[in-house]
C-alpha positions in Angstrom: 19.6 -5.9 9.9 20.6 -4.8 6.3 18.3 -5.4 3.3 19.2 -5.7 -0.4 16.1 -3.9 -1.6 12.8 -2.4 -0.5 9.3 -2.8 -1.8 7.3 0.2 -0.7 4.0 2.0 -1.3 2.1 -1.2 -2.0 4.6 -2.2 -4.6 4.6 1.0 -6.5 8.1 2.0 -5.6 11.0 -0.5 -5.3 14.6 0.4 -4.8 17.9 -1.1 -3.6 19.6 -0.5 -0.3 21.7 2.1 -2.0 18.5 3.8 -3.3 19.0 2.7 -6.9 15.4 2.7 -8.4 14.2 -0.8 -9.4 10.6 0.1 -10.3 8.4 3.2 -10.1 4.7 2.9 -11.0 3.1 6.4 -10.9 -0.6 7.3 -11.1 -1.3 8.9 -14.5 -1.6 12.7 -14.6 -4.9 12.5 -16.3 -6.3 10.7 -13.2 -4.8 13.4 -11.0 -6.5 16.1 -13.1 -9.9 14.5 -12.8 -9.4 14.0 -9.1 -8.7 17.8 -8.7 -12.0 18.5 -10.4 -13.8 15.8 -8.5 -12.8 17.2 -5.1 -14.4 20.6 -5.9 -17.8 18.9 -5.6 -16.8 16.1 -3.2 -14.7 17.6 -0.4 -13.0 14.3 0.6 -9.5 14.4 2.2 -6.8 12.8 0.2 -3.1 12.1 1.0 -0.7 12.2 -1.9 2.6 10.3 -1.6 5.5 11.2 -3.9 9.2 10.3 -3.4 9.8 10.5 0.3 7.2 13.2 0.9 3.4 13.4 1.3 0.7 15.9 2.0 -3.0 15.8 3.0 -5.6 18.1 1.5 -7.4 18.6 4.8 -7.6 17.1 8.3 -10.9 15.8 9.6 -12.0 13.1 12.1 -11.3 10.3 9.7 -7.8 11.5 8.9 -7.0 11.8 12.6 -8.5 8.4 13.4 -6.4 6.6 10.8 -3.3 8.6 11.9 -3.9 7.4 15.4 -4.5 3.8 14.2 -1.3 3.5 12.2 0.7 5.7 14.6 2.0 8.0 11.9 1.8 11.8 12.2 -0.7 13.6 10.0 1.1 14.9 6.9 1.4 18.6 6.2 -1.7 20.2 4.7 -1.6 21.5 1.2 -4.0 22.3 -1.7 -4.9 19.3 -3.9 -3.4 21.4 -6.8 0.0 20.6 -5.3 -0.4 17.1 -6.7 -0.3 18.4 -10.3 2.9 17.6 -12.1 4.3 15.3 -9.4 5.2 11.6 -9.6 2.4 10.4 -7.4 3.0 6.9 -6.2 0.0 6.5 -4.0 -3.1 8.3 -2.9 -5.0 7.6 0.3 -8.7 8.5 0.0 -10.8 8.9 3.2 -14.1 7.5 1.9 -16.0 4.3 2.9 -16.7 1.4 0.6 -20.3 2.7 0.4 -19.2 6.2 -0.6 -16.8 4.7 -3.1 -19.7 3.0 -4.8 -22.0 6.0 -4.6 -19.5 8.3 -6.4 -18.2 5.6 -8.8 -14.8 7.3 -8.3 -12.9 4.5 -9.9 -15.3 4.3 -12.9 -15.4 8.1 -13.6 -12.3 9.7 -12.0 -9.4 7.4 -11.1 -10.0 5.2 -14.1 -6.4 3.9 -14.2 -6.3 3.1 -10.5 -7.5 0.6 -8.0 -8.1 0.6 -4.3 -6.4 -1.5 -1.7 -8.7 -1.3 1.3 -7.7 -2.7 4.7 -9.7 -0.3 7.0 -13.3 0.9 6.6 -12.5 4.7 6.7 -10.1 4.9 3.8 -8.4 3.2 0.9 -4.9 3.1 -0.5 -5.1 4.0 -4.2 -2.4 2.9 -6.6 -2.1 2.7 -10.4 -3.7 -0.4 -11.8 -1.2 -3.2 -12.3 0.8 -2.2 -9.3 0.7 -4.4 -6.2 3.0 -5.9 -3.6 3.2 -9.0 -5.9 4.3 -6.8 -8.8 6.9 -5.2 -6.6 8.2 -8.6 -5.5 8.5 -9.7 -9.1 10.5 -6.6 -10.0 12.9 -7.0 -7.1 13.3 -10.7 -7.8 14.1 -10.0 -11.5 16.6 -7.3 -10.5 18.5 -9.6 -8.1 17.9 -12.8 -10.2 16.1 -14.6 -7.4 13.5 -17.4 -8.1 10.0 -17.0 -6.9 10.3 -20.5 -5.3 12.8 -19.0 -2.8 10.4 -16.3 -1.5 8.6 -15.8 1.8 6.3 -12.9 2.7 4.6 -11.7 5.9 1.3 -9.9 6.1 -1.6 -9.0 8.4 -4.0 -6.9 6.3 -6.5 -7.6 3.5 -4.2 -5.8 1.1 -1.5 -8.5 1.8 -3.7 -11.4 0.6 -2.5 -11.3 -3.1 1.1 -11.1 -1.9 0.7 -14.1 0.5 -0.8 -16.1 -2.3 1.9 -15.1 -4.8 5.1 -16.1 -2.9 6.3 -19.6 -2.2 5.6 -19.3 1.5 3.0 -16.8 2.7 2.9 -16.2 6.5 0.1 -14.4 8.3 0.7 -12.6 11.5 -1.2 -13.7 14.6 -3.0 -10.4 14.7 -4.3 -10.8 11.2 -8.0 -11.2 10.4 -9.4 -14.7 9.8 -9.7 -14.2 6.0 -6.0 -13.2 5.8 -5.0 -16.2 7.9 -7.1 -18.5 5.6 -4.9 -17.9 2.6 -1.5 -18.2 4.4 0.7 -21.3 4.4 1.6 -20.6 8.0 0.3 -18.4 10.9 2.8 -17.1 13.3 2.4 -15.1 16.5 1.4 -11.4 16.5 3.6 -8.5 15.5 3.9 -7.6 19.2 5.0 -11.2 20.0 8.0 -11.4 17.7 5.9 -13.0 15.0 8.5 -12.6 12.2 11.4 -14.0 14.3 9.3 -16.9 15.5 8.3 -17.8 12.0 11.9 -17.7 10.8 12.9 -20.0 13.6 10.0 -22.3 12.7 11.4 -22.6 9.2 14.9 -23.0 10.3 16.1 -19.6 9.0 17.2 -18.3 12.4 
């Protein structure tokens, strides 16, 4: 199946099928600099995503557990200083919600960012103002599509704003109850052809 455009990295990077950029929302360099200093006293692993590449600052049990969960190989290891000067689209921080509050990392360090947490051991971190909803709006504007003609699928807590934003929000059968609660329709699970079944339900297949 071919697509006209792609909304990636929690909406921070959107581009056409021909890789023409539509939107790119990078994390400010001042936040990166504060995070480099922060990690000297708080040795938390971080993954930095830029372009089509990423690296992790170290590998511990949490990093490996999340890698196993999402079935994506652990990125190459590099010093956090490698993030300096790069167009960082997303950071993954391997800290719990409690540790986030204890360090006040978003109040003191990543002051222009916000977390998108869908698993207890880590959070996706993007520049404030970015979201899957933002990415949808950027792509709609580029292709001159009306929001009333949109449909989105999601199964994680970070998908809730997107499911509320589009005309028809569909939760996968494997989603948590609080995700299903905001959806217009609940389909079968990812492993049970949930997307195809929903498209058939709405007469699109």
